[in-house]
C-alpha positions in Angstrom: 0.2 -0.1 -0.2 1.2 3.6 -0.8 -0.1 6.6 0.3 0.7 10.5 0.6 0.3 12.6 3.7 0.1 16.3 2.6 -0.1 19.2 5.1 -0.9 22.8 4.0 1.8 25.1 5.2 -0.7 27.9 5.3 -3.0 25.7 7.6 -0.2 25.1 10.0 0.6 28.7 9.8 -3.0 29.5 10.9 -3.1 26.8 13.6 0.2 28.3 15.2 -1.2 31.8 15.2 -4.6 30.5 16.8 -3.2 28.0 19.2 0.6 28.6 19.6 2.5 26.9 22.3 -0.6 25.0 23.2 -0.7 23.1 19.8 3.3 22.7 19.7 3.3 21.2 23.3 0.4 18.9 22.4 1.8 17.5 19.0 5.7 17.7 19.1 8.1 16.8 21.5 10.8 19.1 23.0 13.7 18.2 20.6 11.5 18.8 17.7 10.3 22.3 18.9 14.0 23.0 19.6 14.9 22.0 16.1 11.9 23.8 14.4 12.6 27.1 16.3 16.0 27.3 14.7 14.7 26.9 11.0 13.9 30.0 9.0 10.7 28.3 7.7 9.5 26.9 10.9 5.8 26.5 9.5 7.3 24.3 6.7 9.2 22.2 9.3 6.2 21.8 11.5 4.0 20.7 8.4 6.5 18.2 7.5 6.9 16.7 10.9 3.0 16.6 11.3 2.8 14.8 8.0 5.3 12.5 8.9 3.8 11.8 12.2 0.2 11.3 10.5 1.7 8.9 7.9 3.5 6.6 10.9 0.2 6.4 12.8 -1.6 5.2 9.9 1.0 2.8 8.7 1.7 1.5 12.2 -2.1 0.5 12.6 -2.5 1.0 16.3 -3.4 3.9 18.4 -0.5 5.8 19.0 -0.2 9.4 20.2 1.5 12.2 18.5 3.9 12.7 21.5 5.1 9.1 21.2 6.4 9.6 17.6 9.5 11.9 17.4 10.9 13.1 14.0 14.4 13.7 14.2 17.4 14.7 11.9 20.6 12.8 11.6 23.3 13.9 9.0 20.5 15.9 7.2 18.0 13.3 6.9 14.9 12.5 8.8 13.9 9.4 10.7 11.5 8.5 13.3 11.6 7.3 16.8 8.5 5.9 18.4 8.5 5.6 22.3 5.7 3.9 24.5 3.6 1.7 22.9 
């Protein structure tokens, strides 16, 4: 099975304006937030991480929370760590 998860960057900007840190702390880990805050285009990084988390949740097939999934970088390449379940 193949699928594509897309998150509209402008939608992410709207969510950030409306909910700010409350949304960030509910969906992203401290390491993810730290990484994104260093980026020039933070909303694009957030949208990409959110899409990756959604795709992982769908592929994993079991209930897992956004905070249990962490999208990190190593040598410029993203990878996922899943903690918890």
